[in-house]
C-alpha positions in Angstrom: -60.0 -6.3 -22.3 -59.6 -3.5 -19.8 -56.0 -4.5 -19.2 -55.2 -4.5 -22.9 -56.7 -1.0 -23.2 -54.6 0.3 -20.2 -51.4 -1.2 -21.7 -52.1 0.4 -25.1 -52.8 3.8 -23.4 -49.5 3.5 -21.4 -47.6 2.8 -24.6 -49.0 5.9 -26.2 -47.8 8.2 -23.4 -44.3 6.6 -22.9 -42.7 8.3 -26.1 -44.2 11.7 -25.1 -42.8 11.4 -21.6 -39.4 10.4 -22.9 -39.3 13.4 -25.3 -40.1 15.8 -22.4 -37.3 14.4 -20.3 -34.7 14.7 -23.1 -35.9 18.1 -24.0 -35.5 19.3 -20.4 -32.0 17.9 -20.2 -31.0 19.7 -23.5 -32.4 23.0 -22.3 -30.2 23.1 -19.2 -27.6 25.8 -19.7 -24.0 24.6 -19.9 -22.7 27.4 -17.6 -24.4 25.7 -14.6 -22.4 22.6 -15.2 -19.5 23.1 -12.8 -17.7 20.0 -13.9 -16.5 21.6 -17.1 -14.9 24.6 -15.3 -11.1 24.6 -14.9 -9.9 25.8 -11.6 -6.7 27.9 -11.6 -3.9 26.0 -9.8 -2.4 27.9 -6.9 0.1 25.1 -6.0 -1.2 24.8 -2.4 -4.1 22.5 -3.0 -3.7 19.0 -1.6 -0.8 19.9 0.7 -1.2 19.3 4.3 1.1 20.3 7.1 2.0 17.8 9.8 2.1 19.2 13.3 4.9 16.9 14.4 7.5 15.5 12.1 7.3 11.7 11.7 10.4 9.8 13.0 11.7 6.7 11.3 11.9 3.9 13.8 14.6 1.3 13.7 13.7 -2.3 13.5 13.9 -3.8 17.0 16.5 -6.3 18.2 14.1 -9.1 18.5 12.6 -8.5 15.1 16.1 -8.6 13.5 16.9 -11.9 15.1 13.5 -13.3 14.2 14.1 -12.4 10.6 17.3 -14.5 10.6 15.3 -17.7 10.8 12.9 -16.6 8.1 15.6 -15.6 5.7 17.5 -18.9 6.3 14.3 -20.8 5.8 13.5 -19.1 2.5 17.0 -19.7 1.3 16.9 -23.4 2.2 13.5 -23.8 0.6 14.7 -22.2 -2.6 17.7 -24.4 -2.5 15.7 -27.6 -2.1 13.2 -26.8 -4.8 15.9 -26.0 -7.3 18.0 -29.0 -6.5 14.8 -31.1 -7.0 14.4 -29.5 -10.4 18.0 -30.3 -11.3 19.3 -26.7 -11.2 22.2 -26.7 -8.8 23.5 -23.2 -9.9 20.2 -21.5 -9.2 19.9 -23.5 -6.0 23.2 -22.2 -4.7 22.3 -18.7 -5.6 19.0 -19.0 -3.6 20.8 -20.5 -0.6 23.5 -17.8 -0.7 20.9 -15.0 -0.9 19.0 -16.4 2.0 22.1 -16.8 4.2 23.3 -13.4 3.2 20.1 -11.8 4.4 20.4 -13.8 7.6 23.9 -12.5 8.2 22.7 -9.0 7.6 19.9 -9.4 10.1 22.3 -10.9 12.7 24.6 -7.9 12.2 21.7 -5.5 12.7 20.5 -7.3 15.8 24.0 -7.4 17.3 24.4 -3.7 16.5 21.2 -3.0 18.4 22.4 -5.0 21.4 25.7 -3.2 21.4 24.0 0.2 21.1 21.7 -0.7 24.0 24.5 -2.0 26.2 26.7 0.9 25.5 24.0 3.5 26.2 23.0 1.7 29.4 26.6 1.4 30.6 27.3 5.0 29.8 24.2 6.1 31.9 25.4 3.9 34.8 29.0 5.1 34.8 28.2 8.8 34.1 24.7 9.7 35.3 22.7 12.3 33.5 22.9 15.8 35.0 
């Protein structure tokens, strides 16, 4: 009986408490709400200056040659899958794209080798002052 009385008493006070909370929220002035203010844009916010300029690095020689096998493998896989599906035209395109990428990577790797050999030979023949 005592528990029932306490529950009924609590239910009487809940609406009063809820009204006090909502009334307090409504009475807050809107000028204190800083989220509604619009800041003037100066154009400098969000910009940040790097101390040193970032350099773009070339892909290494080993990475270029490594990518050759990956490209060839992807072209061959696409070729096989499309032949199995009965699409020889698409299969040829996939193989050609894979081998084309492989050729590009071989060229970039060879260019890196040539650059490295040329610079090394130049330094050996004509030492730096």
